[in-house]
Backbone of each chain as ProteinMPNN parsed JSONL, in Angstrom:
{"seq_chain_A": "XXXXXXXXXXXXXXXXXXXXXXXXXXXXXXXXXXXXXXXXXXXXXXXXXXXXXXXXXXXXXXXXXXXXXXXXXXXXXXXXXXX", "coords_chain_A": {"N_chain_A": [[103.653, 106.084, 132.171], [101.765, 106.528, 129.298], [100.502, 109.152, 127.5], [98.038, 109.524, 125.182], [97.629, 111.576, 122.44], [95.443, 113.069, 120.33], [96.008, 114.181, 117.16], [97.822, 117.288, 116.567], [99.926, 120.083, 116.827], [101.745, 122.057, 114.583], [103.871, 124.288, 113.052], [104.538, 126.523, 110.407], [105.761, 128.907, 108.823], [108.682, 130.988, 108.932], [110.275, 133.173, 111.306], [108.127, 134.786, 112.106], [105.566, 136.644, 113.727], [103.88, 134.997, 116.047], [101.251, 133.567, 117.906], [100.275, 131.173, 120.357], [100.418, 127.708, 119.496], [98.232, 125.085, 119.025], [96.849, 121.872, 119.688], [94.243, 119.926, 118.233], [91.207, 118.05, 118.131], [90.886, 115.489, 115.731], [88.825, 115.023, 112.874], [86.675, 112.57, 111.369], [88.565, 109.87, 110.143], [90.644, 109.73, 112.485], [94.038, 110.512, 113.099], [96.377, 109.295, 115.468], [98.212, 111.093, 117.586], [100.959, 110.706, 119.493], [102.529, 111.545, 122.477], [104.944, 110.814, 124.831], [104.303, 111.449, 127.807], [103.801, 112.06, 131.319], [100.798, 111.235, 133.132], [98.464, 113.819, 133.29], [100.259, 115.71, 132.555], [101.141, 118.25, 130.181], [102.151, 117.948, 126.944], [104.899, 119.542, 125.438], [105.39, 120.878, 122.285], [107.831, 121.079, 119.824], [109.405, 122.463, 116.99], [111.397, 122.498, 114.025], [113.291, 123.216, 111.076], [114.207, 120.369, 109.155], [117.363, 119.018, 109.771], [119.991, 120.313, 107.863], [118.455, 121.131, 105.778], [116.438, 123.607, 104.09], [113.473, 125.38, 104.445], [111.238, 126.725, 102.011], [109.555, 129.605, 100.778], [107.564, 130.731, 98.39], [106.473, 133.557, 96.906], [104.539, 135.352, 94.712], [106.35, 134.685, 92.745], [108.736, 135.276, 93.956], [111.363, 133.764, 95.448], [111.768, 132.76, 98.716], [113.989, 131.886, 101.259], [114.04, 130.107, 104.22], [115.789, 130.799, 107.171], [115.543, 129.927, 109.77], [112.982, 127.977, 111.293], [111.267, 128.255, 113.721], [109.181, 126.549, 115.94], [106.738, 126.389, 118.389], [104.574, 125.059, 120.857], [101.645, 123.828, 122.556], [100.442, 120.584, 123.14], [97.172, 119.552, 123.133], [95.18, 117.445, 124.95], [93.022, 115.397, 123.29], [91.958, 112.984, 123.037], [91.427, 109.725, 124.586], [93.369, 108.778, 127.47], [95.973, 106.396, 127.937], [97.771, 103.538, 129.17]], "CA_chain_A": [[102.33, 106.139, 131.542], [101.787, 107.256, 128.032], [99.258, 109.86, 127.192], [97.807, 109.614, 123.748], [97.08, 112.865, 122.042], [94.992, 113.076, 118.946], [96.432, 115.335, 116.381], [98.795, 118.126, 117.219], [100.179, 121.294, 116.093], [103.052, 122.308, 114.019], [103.687, 125.545, 112.35], [105.512, 126.655, 109.388], [106.523, 130.08, 108.433], [109.789, 131.402, 109.784], [110.464, 134.554, 111.736], [106.853, 135.49, 112.093], [104.989, 136.86, 115.046], [102.786, 134.056, 116.195], [100.865, 133.207, 119.25], [100.412, 129.751, 120.658], [99.951, 126.684, 118.579], [97.56, 124.102, 119.849], [96.35, 120.689, 119.004], [92.798, 119.796, 118.314], [90.739, 116.724, 117.752], [90.695, 115.272, 114.303], [87.515, 114.506, 112.502], [86.777, 111.446, 110.462], [89.52, 108.855, 110.554], [91.656, 110.535, 113.158], [95.352, 109.967, 113.408], [96.675, 109.397, 116.889], [99.521, 111.668, 117.849], [101.301, 110.265, 120.838], [103.714, 112.038, 123.164], [105.08, 110.014, 126.051], [104.422, 112.263, 129.013], [103.065, 111.493, 132.44], [99.391, 111.613, 133.254], [98.276, 115.16, 133.809], [101.209, 116.627, 131.952], [100.902, 118.729, 128.821], [103.355, 117.824, 126.114], [105.333, 120.699, 124.671], [105.789, 120.512, 120.931], [108.839, 121.962, 119.245], [109.689, 122.102, 115.605], [112.315, 123.314, 113.227], [113.607, 122.6, 109.799], [115.022, 119.164, 109.175], [118.78, 119.393, 109.704], [120.596, 120.305, 106.539], [117.505, 121.57, 104.748], [115.831, 124.921, 104.29], [112.132, 125.564, 103.907], [111.128, 127.84, 101.076], [108.237, 130.231, 100.633], [107.612, 131.448, 97.121], [105.304, 134.42, 96.779], [104.581, 136.152, 93.487], [107.569, 134.335, 92.03], [109.921, 135.612, 94.742], [111.698, 132.629, 96.316], [112.312, 133.119, 100.023], [114.551, 130.738, 101.963], [113.95, 130.308, 105.66], [116.989, 130.464, 107.933], [115.042, 129.106, 110.877], [111.529, 127.819, 111.349], [110.977, 127.84, 115.099], [107.786, 126.21, 116.216], [106.475, 125.969, 119.758], [103.158, 124.986, 121.162], [101.202, 122.821, 123.506], [99.498, 119.595, 122.658], [95.995, 119.477, 123.988], [94.63, 116.098, 124.903], [91.69, 115.335, 122.713], [91.505, 111.597, 123.068], [91.595, 109.068, 125.871], [94.715, 108.42, 127.907], [96.152, 104.969, 128.138], [99.07, 103.211, 129.737]], "C_chain_A": [[102.423, 106.987, 130.268], [100.443, 107.909, 127.797], [99.126, 109.973, 125.686], [97.109, 110.913, 123.406], [96.671, 112.806, 120.592], [95.407, 114.377, 118.283], [97.464, 116.153, 117.133], [98.952, 119.408, 116.501], [101.576, 121.322, 115.577], [102.873, 123.658, 113.4], [104.73, 125.648, 111.293], [106.256, 127.95, 109.433], [107.552, 130.591, 109.449], [109.699, 132.868, 110.157], [109.186, 135.375, 111.68], [106.33, 135.614, 113.511], [103.763, 135.985, 115.201], [102.435, 133.9, 117.654], [100.9, 131.689, 119.364], [99.864, 128.867, 119.555], [99.325, 125.595, 119.434], [97.164, 122.9, 119.011], [94.844, 120.654, 119.103], [92.396, 118.424, 117.808], [90.562, 116.629, 116.25], [89.292, 114.757, 114.056], [87.721, 113.333, 111.563], [87.721, 110.394, 111.02], [90.718, 109.533, 111.192], [92.971, 109.795, 113.289], [95.611, 110.178, 114.895], [98.095, 109.89, 117.063], [99.854, 111.375, 119.298], [102.589, 110.912, 121.321], [103.787, 111.351, 124.512], [105.354, 110.9, 127.253], [103.563, 111.636, 130.105], [101.618, 111.976, 132.44], [99.289, 113.001, 133.866], [99.234, 116.177, 133.24], [100.733, 117.069, 130.564], [102.197, 118.633, 128.037], [103.633, 119.14, 125.397], [105.819, 120.215, 123.309], [106.771, 121.556, 120.411], [109.078, 121.529, 117.808], [110.713, 123.024, 114.992], [112.598, 122.559, 111.946], [114.421, 121.33, 110.016], [116.471, 119.579, 108.969], [119.309, 119.281, 108.276], [119.675, 120.726, 105.419], [116.995, 122.971, 105.072], [114.436, 124.921, 103.681], [112.133, 126.758, 102.962], [109.69, 128.328, 101.015], [108.304, 131.094, 99.379], [106.33, 132.242, 96.948], [105.495, 135.348, 95.593], [105.884, 135.917, 92.709], [108.848, 134.673, 92.762], [110.232, 134.435, 95.661], [112.357, 133.091, 97.604], [112.793, 131.846, 100.707], [114.557, 131.028, 103.453], [115.269, 129.928, 106.323], [116.62, 129.594, 109.133], [113.524, 129.029, 110.779], [111.163, 127.357, 112.75], [109.483, 127.636, 115.315], [107.674, 125.812, 117.675], [104.978, 125.916, 119.981], [102.87, 123.91, 122.181], [100.27, 121.848, 122.811], [98.346, 119.518, 123.644], [95.389, 118.089, 123.846], [93.215, 116.131, 124.356], [91.133, 113.929, 122.755], [91.75, 110.985, 124.431], [93.057, 108.829, 126.2], [94.789, 106.918, 128.09], [97.53, 104.72, 128.723], [99.93, 102.52, 128.704]], "O_chain_A": [[103.089, 108.021, 130.222], [99.393, 107.274, 127.89], [100.025, 110.473, 125.01], [96.113, 111.285, 124.026], [97.493, 112.518, 119.722], [95.184, 115.48, 118.781], [97.924, 115.76, 118.204], [98.147, 119.754, 115.637], [102.473, 120.664, 116.105], [101.737, 124.108, 113.253], [105.716, 124.91, 111.306], [107.314, 128.037, 110.057], [107.306, 130.615, 110.655], [109.131, 133.686, 109.434], [109.192, 136.528, 111.249], [106.623, 134.789, 114.376], [102.736, 136.21, 114.56], [103.278, 134.094, 118.53], [101.504, 131.013, 118.532], [98.969, 129.246, 118.799], [99.872, 125.237, 120.477], [97.155, 122.943, 117.781], [94.251, 121.293, 119.973], [93.168, 117.737, 117.14], [90.138, 117.58, 115.594], [88.667, 114.141, 114.919], [88.812, 113.132, 111.029], [87.685, 110.069, 112.207], [91.689, 109.868, 110.513], [93.0, 108.594, 113.559], [95.116, 111.132, 115.494], [99.057, 109.197, 116.732], [99.119, 111.752, 120.211], [103.619, 110.835, 120.651], [102.803, 111.312, 125.251], [106.502, 111.075, 127.661], [102.71, 110.79, 129.837], [101.277, 112.988, 131.827], [99.96, 113.306, 134.851], [99.046, 117.38, 133.421], [100.016, 116.343, 129.876], [103.22, 119.186, 128.441], [102.736, 119.765, 124.832], [106.575, 119.248, 123.216], [106.554, 122.76, 120.548], [108.96, 120.35, 117.474], [110.866, 124.177, 115.394], [112.19, 121.411, 111.771], [115.22, 121.24, 110.948], [116.773, 120.393, 108.096], [119.096, 118.283, 107.588], [120.051, 120.689, 104.248], [117.116, 123.444, 106.202], [114.247, 124.51, 102.537], [112.936, 127.68, 103.106], [108.743, 127.559, 101.179], [109.036, 132.083, 99.338], [105.24, 131.676, 96.855], [106.504, 136.046, 95.495], [106.436, 136.833, 92.099], [109.938, 134.397, 92.261], [109.449, 134.135, 96.561], [113.399, 133.747, 97.57], [112.082, 130.842, 100.729], [115.028, 132.078, 103.889], [115.806, 128.851, 106.064], [117.323, 128.637, 109.456], [112.878, 129.927, 110.238], [110.792, 126.2, 112.948], [108.653, 128.454, 114.918], [108.445, 124.977, 118.148], [104.217, 126.653, 119.355], [103.763, 123.177, 122.607], [99.424, 122.234, 122.004], [98.553, 119.428, 124.855], [95.123, 117.627, 122.737], [92.334, 116.804, 124.892], [89.941, 113.725, 122.527], [92.232, 111.664, 125.338], [93.887, 108.694, 125.301], [93.786, 106.258, 128.365], [98.363, 105.625, 128.757], [101.072, 102.161, 128.99]]}, "seq_chain_B": "XXXXXXXXXXXXXXXXXXXXXXXXXXXXXXXXXXXXXXXXXXXXXXXXXXXXXXXXXXXXXXXXXXXXXXXXXXXXXXXXXXXXXXXXXXXXXXXXXXXXXXXXXXXXXXXXXXXXXXXXXXXXXXXXXXXXXXXXXXXXXX", "coords_chain_B": {"N_chain_B": [[103.842, 140.489, 118.1], [100.796, 139.092, 117.105], [97.262, 138.464, 116.763], [97.076, 135.946, 115.789], [97.116, 132.384, 115.277], [97.919, 128.86, 115.082], [96.117, 125.834, 114.416], [96.026, 122.279, 114.279], [94.756, 119.469, 112.531], [94.933, 116.012, 112.297], [94.68, 113.285, 110.078], [94.075, 109.879, 109.063], [95.273, 108.014, 106.282], [94.492, 109.744, 104.157], [94.091, 111.271, 101.072], [96.373, 113.609, 99.598], [95.491, 117.043, 99.116], [93.367, 117.76, 96.356], [93.598, 120.23, 95.281], [96.042, 121.045, 96.011], [99.638, 121.628, 96.09], [100.95, 119.273, 95.491], [98.966, 117.175, 94.32], [96.46, 114.706, 95.198], [97.855, 112.491, 96.296], [98.232, 109.489, 97.904], [98.606, 109.156, 101.294], [99.95, 108.062, 104.454], [99.448, 109.582, 106.751], [97.831, 112.568, 106.976], [97.578, 116.136, 107.255], [95.56, 118.864, 108.332], [95.882, 122.344, 108.28], [94.979, 125.01, 110.208], [94.778, 128.371, 110.082], [94.222, 130.921, 112.211], [92.862, 134.014, 113.339], [92.22, 136.077, 116.031], [91.53, 138.72, 115.951], [89.843, 140.703, 113.674], [91.053, 141.289, 110.423], [93.688, 140.898, 111.063], [96.758, 139.212, 110.262], [99.423, 136.968, 109.37], [102.363, 138.475, 109.171], [104.75, 138.885, 106.546], [107.928, 139.931, 105.879], [109.884, 141.026, 103.283], [113.21, 141.516, 102.597], [115.78, 143.512, 101.035], [118.194, 142.342, 101.3], [120.199, 139.596, 102.418], [120.464, 139.576, 105.09], [118.593, 141.004, 107.407], [119.405, 142.662, 109.387], [121.544, 144.041, 108.575], [122.409, 147.327, 107.803], [121.738, 149.333, 104.928], [119.036, 147.915, 105.347], [116.145, 147.397, 103.556], [112.684, 147.121, 103.56], [111.389, 145.256, 101.153], [109.085, 144.078, 100.13], [105.948, 143.645, 101.69], [103.873, 141.189, 102.987], [100.843, 139.485, 103.871], [99.863, 136.602, 105.459], [96.821, 135.267, 105.187], [94.039, 134.495, 107.399], [93.058, 131.153, 107.163], [92.161, 127.843, 105.98], [94.182, 125.161, 105.336], [94.01, 122.382, 103.643], [94.987, 119.061, 103.985], [97.646, 119.219, 102.978], [99.929, 118.736, 104.209], [102.049, 116.217, 105.117], [102.56, 113.649, 107.445], [105.162, 111.776, 108.925], [106.758, 109.075, 110.681], [109.751, 109.312, 112.551], [112.065, 107.199, 113.469], [113.718, 106.523, 116.632], [117.174, 107.215, 116.998], [120.416, 106.197, 117.852], [120.142, 106.195, 120.7], [118.499, 108.309, 121.107], [115.279, 109.951, 121.02], [112.128, 109.108, 119.481], [110.808, 110.955, 116.754], [108.663, 113.15, 114.824], [108.177, 113.778, 111.399], [107.204, 116.505, 109.445], [106.05, 116.948, 106.324], [105.808, 119.458, 104.211], [104.028, 120.883, 101.605], [102.512, 123.251, 100.35], [99.828, 125.319, 99.19], [99.307, 128.682, 99.799], [97.212, 131.269, 100.652], [98.032, 134.573, 100.21], [98.373, 137.981, 100.953], [99.256, 140.998, 99.429], [100.613, 143.786, 101.089], [102.244, 146.147, 101.294], [105.079, 147.895, 99.876], [108.286, 148.569, 98.378], [109.017, 147.356, 96.146], [107.746, 147.542, 93.78], [106.301, 146.324, 90.765], [107.273, 143.827, 91.189], [106.465, 142.869, 93.617], [103.822, 142.319, 93.267], [100.224, 142.371, 93.607], [97.211, 142.627, 95.53], [95.609, 139.54, 96.474], [97.531, 136.686, 96.361], [98.585, 133.381, 95.38], [100.778, 131.758, 97.31], [103.547, 129.472, 97.672], [104.487, 127.137, 99.993], [107.17, 125.148, 100.992], [108.771, 122.439, 102.494], [110.541, 120.434, 104.954], [109.944, 119.601, 108.218], [111.006, 118.983, 111.536], [109.33, 117.578, 114.236], [109.346, 117.66, 117.666], [108.932, 116.444, 121.047], [108.556, 117.461, 124.443], [108.505, 116.863, 127.999], [106.97, 118.057, 131.085], [109.187, 118.631, 132.608], [110.988, 119.343, 130.81], [112.388, 117.428, 129.488], [113.272, 115.456, 126.665], [110.914, 113.481, 124.957], [109.442, 110.507, 123.547], [107.694, 110.737, 120.467], [105.045, 110.084, 118.22], [103.081, 109.201, 115.327], [100.084, 107.518, 114.579]], "CA_chain_B": [[102.855, 139.419, 118.285], [99.448, 139.464, 116.706], [96.242, 137.595, 117.351], [96.962, 134.755, 114.948], [97.685, 131.14, 115.78], [97.643, 127.681, 114.261], [95.709, 124.545, 114.972], [96.212, 121.189, 113.325], [94.031, 118.214, 112.636], [95.6, 114.957, 111.537], [93.816, 112.17, 109.714], [94.78, 108.726, 108.52], [94.977, 107.522, 104.937], [93.773, 110.77, 103.409], [94.858, 111.772, 99.935], [96.712, 115.025, 99.606], [94.422, 117.838, 98.529], [93.321, 117.849, 94.897], [93.965, 121.595, 94.897], [97.325, 121.361, 96.6], [100.806, 121.683, 95.212], [101.178, 117.886, 95.08], [97.602, 116.688, 94.533], [95.952, 113.336, 95.072], [98.828, 111.478, 96.682], [97.771, 108.756, 99.081], [99.627, 109.165, 102.343], [99.505, 107.399, 105.686], [98.917, 110.575, 107.686], [97.734, 113.892, 106.373], [97.184, 117.108, 108.269], [94.971, 120.157, 107.974], [96.408, 123.473, 109.04], [94.024, 126.108, 110.344], [95.366, 129.642, 110.534], [93.11, 131.707, 112.747], [93.22, 135.27, 113.998], [91.111, 136.518, 116.875], [91.181, 140.09, 115.592], [89.561, 140.857, 112.249], [92.05, 142.052, 109.678], [95.044, 140.445, 111.372], [97.341, 138.13, 109.484], [100.819, 136.708, 109.709], [103.112, 139.322, 108.235], [106.03, 138.447, 105.991], [108.699, 141.072, 105.376], [110.941, 140.644, 102.351], [114.244, 142.55, 102.592], [116.646, 143.51, 99.859], [119.472, 141.78, 101.705], [120.0, 138.309, 103.072], [120.495, 139.791, 106.54], [117.795, 142.202, 107.604], [120.048, 143.519, 110.397], [122.506, 144.882, 107.878], [121.883, 148.562, 107.236], [120.399, 149.887, 105.089], [118.036, 146.957, 104.92], [114.873, 148.002, 103.192], [111.605, 146.162, 103.346], [111.115, 145.279, 99.718], [107.654, 143.792, 100.012], [105.305, 143.126, 102.899], [102.685, 140.392, 102.698], [100.112, 138.961, 105.022], [99.21, 135.309, 105.29], [95.464, 135.472, 105.682], [93.411, 133.357, 108.074], [92.58, 130.196, 106.167], [92.379, 126.425, 106.245], [94.968, 124.493, 104.302], [93.601, 121.004, 103.875], [95.708, 117.889, 103.485], [98.845, 119.563, 102.214], [101.053, 118.409, 105.086], [102.087, 114.777, 105.363], [103.319, 113.326, 108.648], [105.798, 110.457, 108.973], [107.499, 108.806, 111.909], [111.201, 109.243, 112.468], [112.444, 106.353, 114.612], [114.839, 106.951, 117.477], [118.504, 106.824, 116.523], [121.535, 106.435, 118.759], [119.747, 106.471, 122.068], [117.605, 109.459, 121.16], [113.852, 109.659, 121.069], [111.479, 109.138, 118.182], [110.199, 112.236, 116.412], [107.75, 113.152, 113.676], [108.53, 114.711, 110.334], [106.085, 117.115, 108.722], [106.452, 117.276, 104.955], [104.863, 120.511, 103.827], [104.05, 121.433, 100.241], [101.175, 123.819, 100.475], [99.453, 126.607, 98.613], [98.916, 129.563, 100.911], [96.685, 132.571, 100.216], [98.875, 135.624, 100.78], [97.919, 139.275, 100.454], [100.229, 142.093, 99.401], [100.25, 144.933, 101.926], [102.967, 147.347, 100.887], [106.453, 147.607, 99.511], [108.939, 149.41, 97.382], [109.467, 146.491, 95.062], [106.993, 147.786, 92.551], [105.544, 145.221, 90.185], [107.824, 142.559, 91.66], [105.708, 142.425, 94.784], [102.469, 141.953, 92.89], [99.174, 143.126, 94.272], [96.063, 141.821, 95.924], [95.878, 138.238, 97.091], [98.179, 135.745, 95.45], [98.809, 132.061, 95.956], [102.186, 131.454, 97.565], [103.795, 128.039, 97.877], [105.427, 126.824, 101.074], [107.68, 123.787, 100.836], [109.864, 122.114, 103.404], [110.372, 119.319, 105.884], [110.213, 120.093, 109.563], [111.033, 117.955, 112.577], [108.528, 117.877, 115.425], [109.793, 116.936, 118.852], [108.094, 116.667, 122.23], [109.193, 117.432, 125.763], [107.556, 116.805, 129.102], [106.936, 119.252, 131.93], [110.537, 118.885, 133.117], [111.819, 119.765, 129.69], [113.117, 116.297, 128.914], [112.747, 114.961, 125.392], [110.15, 112.234, 125.056], [109.067, 109.951, 122.253], [106.431, 111.147, 119.846], [104.781, 109.317, 117.004], [101.737, 109.29, 114.796], [99.647, 106.169, 114.212]], "C_chain_B": [[101.497, 139.925, 117.814], [98.474, 138.435, 117.263], [96.121, 136.261, 116.63], [97.638, 133.542, 115.576], [97.294, 130.005, 114.848], [96.945, 126.606, 115.077], [95.845, 123.51, 113.86], [95.241, 120.062, 113.592], [94.763, 117.196, 111.777], [94.629, 113.824, 111.269], [94.647, 111.055, 109.092], [94.318, 108.442, 107.095], [94.112, 108.486, 104.136], [94.65, 111.256, 102.262], [95.233, 113.229, 100.145], [95.677, 115.785, 98.79], [94.515, 117.893, 97.007], [93.738, 119.23, 94.416], [95.328, 121.993, 95.441], [98.455, 121.366, 95.593], [101.186, 120.301, 94.703], [99.873, 117.133, 95.295], [97.46, 115.167, 94.471], [97.003, 112.266, 95.323], [98.327, 110.813, 97.95], [98.892, 108.689, 100.11], [99.056, 108.552, 103.611], [98.852, 108.382, 106.648], [98.961, 111.945, 107.034], [97.236, 114.865, 107.431], [96.562, 118.34, 107.643], [95.59, 121.221, 108.866], [95.369, 124.587, 109.039], [94.77, 127.33, 110.867], [94.211, 130.538, 110.948], [93.648, 132.979, 113.391], [92.005, 135.752, 114.785], [90.633, 137.921, 116.507], [90.996, 140.205, 114.081], [90.621, 141.723, 111.574], [93.475, 141.647, 109.96], [95.475, 139.352, 110.403], [98.768, 137.951, 109.93], [101.669, 137.456, 108.692], [104.423, 138.687, 107.809], [106.712, 139.675, 105.411], [109.822, 140.554, 104.486], [111.936, 141.794, 102.266], [115.098, 142.427, 101.343], [118.059, 143.066, 100.216], [119.196, 140.459, 102.388], [120.01, 138.438, 104.588], [119.785, 141.092, 106.844], [118.384, 143.121, 108.659], [121.041, 144.46, 109.732], [121.858, 146.174, 107.407], [122.408, 148.725, 105.825], [119.344, 148.915, 104.557], [116.697, 147.644, 104.682], [113.842, 146.905, 103.0], [111.156, 146.294, 101.896], [109.62, 145.054, 99.461], [107.153, 143.308, 101.376], [104.013, 142.427, 102.501], [102.029, 139.969, 104.008], [99.528, 137.606, 104.658], [97.85, 135.407, 105.959], [94.987, 134.273, 106.502], [92.806, 132.414, 107.028], [92.767, 128.781, 106.681], [93.104, 125.816, 105.056], [94.785, 123.002, 104.511], [94.54, 120.005, 103.209], [96.867, 118.234, 102.572], [100.096, 119.409, 103.08], [100.975, 116.918, 105.378], [103.0, 114.514, 106.554], [103.906, 111.924, 108.529], [106.55, 110.316, 110.284], [108.996, 108.757, 111.632], [111.678, 108.454, 113.683], [113.622, 106.919, 115.385], [116.15, 106.406, 116.923], [119.523, 107.133, 117.612], [121.146, 106.816, 120.167], [118.846, 107.681, 122.219], [116.151, 109.03, 121.254], [113.285, 109.708, 119.655], [110.79, 110.484, 117.979], [109.23, 112.05, 115.247], [108.259, 114.156, 112.656], [107.255, 115.212, 109.667], [106.591, 117.557, 107.353], [105.398, 118.237, 104.403], [105.082, 120.892, 102.369], [102.655, 121.993, 100.015], [101.013, 125.128, 99.711], [98.844, 127.469, 99.721], [98.435, 130.899, 100.353], [97.409, 133.679, 100.966], [98.509, 136.958, 100.141], [99.037, 140.309, 100.528], [99.725, 143.251, 100.257], [100.921, 146.199, 101.427], [104.36, 146.941, 100.421], [106.967, 148.511, 98.421], [109.383, 148.607, 96.178], [108.68, 146.64, 93.778], [106.269, 146.55, 92.066], [106.05, 143.863, 90.684], [106.996, 141.989, 92.801], [104.327, 141.898, 94.4], [101.463, 142.812, 93.615], [98.036, 142.184, 94.619], [96.479, 140.523, 96.591], [96.43, 137.276, 96.048], [98.323, 134.404, 96.168], [100.302, 131.814, 96.078], [102.325, 129.954, 97.793], [104.854, 127.865, 98.963], [105.865, 125.375, 100.918], [108.815, 123.554, 101.823], [109.54, 120.899, 104.246], [110.822, 119.773, 107.26], [110.122, 118.942, 110.572], [110.226, 118.422, 113.773], [109.011, 117.018, 116.58], [108.884, 117.28, 120.017], [108.951, 116.656, 123.477], [108.111, 117.372, 126.828], [107.667, 118.063, 129.965], [108.31, 119.622, 132.47], [111.484, 119.329, 132.016], [112.623, 118.655, 129.052], [112.459, 115.847, 127.619], [112.039, 113.635, 125.598], [109.78, 111.774, 123.652], [107.767, 110.562, 121.754], [106.277, 110.383, 118.543], [103.363, 109.569, 116.552], [101.33, 107.903, 114.313], [98.166, 106.172, 113.882]], "O_chain_B": [[101.111, 141.058, 118.1], [98.826, 137.635, 118.13], [95.157, 135.526, 116.844], [98.614, 133.672, 116.314], [96.462, 130.162, 113.955], [97.16, 126.488, 116.283], [95.787, 123.829, 112.673], [94.941, 119.742, 114.743], [95.165, 117.497, 110.653], [93.844, 113.45, 112.141], [95.777, 111.271, 108.654], [93.147, 108.606, 106.752], [93.125, 108.089, 103.517], [95.812, 111.61, 102.463], [94.505, 113.986, 100.787], [95.061, 115.229, 97.881], [95.597, 118.052, 96.443], [94.18, 119.388, 93.278], [95.723, 123.154, 95.34], [98.252, 121.137, 94.401], [101.695, 120.174, 93.589], [99.686, 116.515, 96.343], [98.217, 114.463, 93.802], [97.032, 111.247, 94.633], [98.035, 111.479, 98.944], [99.991, 108.218, 99.817], [97.843, 108.526, 103.816], [97.842, 108.074, 107.28], [100.015, 112.409, 106.597], [96.559, 114.474, 108.382], [96.972, 118.797, 106.576], [95.792, 121.009, 110.061], [94.939, 125.045, 107.98], [95.324, 127.31, 111.966], [93.34, 130.869, 110.144], [94.759, 133.001, 113.92], [90.897, 135.822, 114.253], [89.472, 138.266, 116.724], [91.884, 139.847, 113.307], [91.026, 142.758, 112.102], [94.382, 141.994, 109.204], [94.646, 138.663, 109.808], [99.265, 138.699, 110.773], [101.692, 137.116, 107.509], [105.111, 138.041, 108.6], [106.153, 140.37, 104.562], [110.622, 139.722, 104.916], [111.568, 142.913, 101.909], [115.134, 141.386, 100.687], [119.011, 143.386, 99.504], [118.092, 140.223, 102.879], [119.609, 137.512, 105.293], [120.314, 142.169, 106.569], [117.918, 144.25, 108.819], [121.344, 145.534, 110.251], [120.861, 146.135, 106.687], [123.513, 148.25, 105.563], [118.829, 149.083, 103.451], [116.201, 148.384, 105.532], [114.105, 145.89, 102.356], [110.613, 147.319, 101.484], [108.994, 145.761, 98.671], [107.878, 142.638, 102.112], [103.176, 142.979, 101.787], [102.603, 140.089, 105.09], [98.795, 137.474, 103.678], [97.759, 135.609, 107.17], [95.478, 133.159, 106.318], [92.116, 132.862, 106.112], [93.441, 128.55, 107.685], [92.672, 125.951, 103.911], [95.34, 122.425, 105.446], [94.841, 120.107, 102.02], [97.05, 117.619, 101.521], [101.175, 119.888, 102.73], [99.945, 116.421, 105.834], [104.083, 115.091, 106.656], [103.229, 110.996, 108.086], [106.927, 111.305, 110.913], [109.44, 108.23, 110.613], [111.694, 108.975, 114.798], [114.419, 107.693, 114.855], [116.215, 105.276, 116.44], [119.492, 108.203, 118.219], [121.775, 107.688, 120.765], [118.469, 108.042, 123.333], [115.849, 107.871, 121.538], [113.891, 110.28, 118.749], [110.257, 111.072, 118.921], [109.016, 110.94, 114.76], [108.715, 115.244, 113.007], [106.348, 114.437, 109.367], [107.451, 118.431, 107.247], [104.251, 117.859, 104.165], [106.204, 121.189, 101.959], [101.748, 121.3, 99.554], [101.942, 125.929, 99.607], [97.978, 127.022, 100.473], [99.182, 131.582, 99.653], [97.403, 133.722, 102.196], [98.355, 137.047, 98.923], [99.68, 140.47, 101.565], [98.563, 143.648, 100.164], [100.257, 147.202, 101.168], [104.763, 145.786, 100.557], [106.216, 149.122, 97.661], [110.054, 149.131, 95.289], [108.93, 145.934, 92.802], [105.688, 145.81, 92.861], [105.333, 142.866, 90.608], [106.848, 140.773, 92.93], [103.735, 141.112, 95.139], [101.805, 143.856, 94.172], [97.921, 141.089, 94.069], [97.551, 140.422, 97.188], [95.843, 137.092, 94.982], [98.2, 134.312, 97.39], [101.004, 131.677, 95.076], [101.347, 129.259, 98.071], [105.967, 128.381, 98.858], [105.037, 124.483, 100.733], [109.712, 124.386, 101.96], [108.414, 120.402, 104.248], [111.936, 120.264, 107.439], [109.273, 118.058, 110.461], [110.417, 119.535, 114.264], [109.075, 115.794, 116.474], [108.16, 118.275, 119.986], [109.946, 115.936, 123.559], [106.967, 117.767, 126.604], [108.37, 119.01, 129.614], [108.572, 120.79, 132.759], [112.644, 119.651, 132.272], [113.448, 118.905, 128.173], [111.234, 115.858, 127.497], [112.519, 112.771, 126.332], [109.804, 112.553, 122.699], [106.862, 110.861, 122.533], [107.254, 110.08, 117.858], [102.542, 110.089, 117.306], [102.133, 107.193, 113.709], [97.606, 105.128, 113.548]]}, "name": "protein", "num_of_chains": 2, "seq": "XXXXXXXXXXXXXXXXXXXXXXXXXXXXXXXXXXXXXXXXXXXXXXXXXXXXXXXXXXXXXXXXXXXXXXXXXXXXXXXXXXXXXXXXXXXXXXXXXXXXXXXXXXXXXXXXXXXXXXXXXXXXXXXXXXXXXXXXXXXXXXXXXXXXXXXXXXXXXXXXXXXXXXXXXXXXXXXXXXXXXXXXXXXXXXXXXXXXXXXXXXXXXXXXXXXXXXXXXXXXXXXXX"}
């Protein structure tokens, strides 16, 4: 069974103290974010930089290169489930 | 750990933000990023060191900034990454966003700036999903 999840979470900045990342319902023309998990399960979302690339954060002209961009969170079902 | 967290909303066929780093680009899937903090005054701290490895002594915090609670609208584009070689399908998040960032402290003098400045975050990140058992599962946006 596939559970459809509207929207999701992702995070960016590297090496920062963050709490949980969650998904929420989209407004307007919502995109449908789908994770193939069983009914009743919560999909775990993970993220990191695309292999072979580095994210950058430029602040006040200082270019910072991220070594890692770990992202974790839970997707929260905001839309209907379907098979 | 502080009281800050992210939430995302994704929409279909929304132009990238007119005020963003790459404005007015029509994309299939765009995302809003909401940075929220439960405690007033909290933010996501960024420490800039005078070395590439902050573990190396005598690493000194050159500048400290705080990413303020804010909404970053339509500056993240989502695309599908099909499964390859028996793997699962993933999602790519293409980020090119202006981020309000506030100087807190630092020994970098004028280099660090002052007050709230507009920083630019750019990168491509892979989003994957796992189920309760920890197994990788397909994910896509449509």
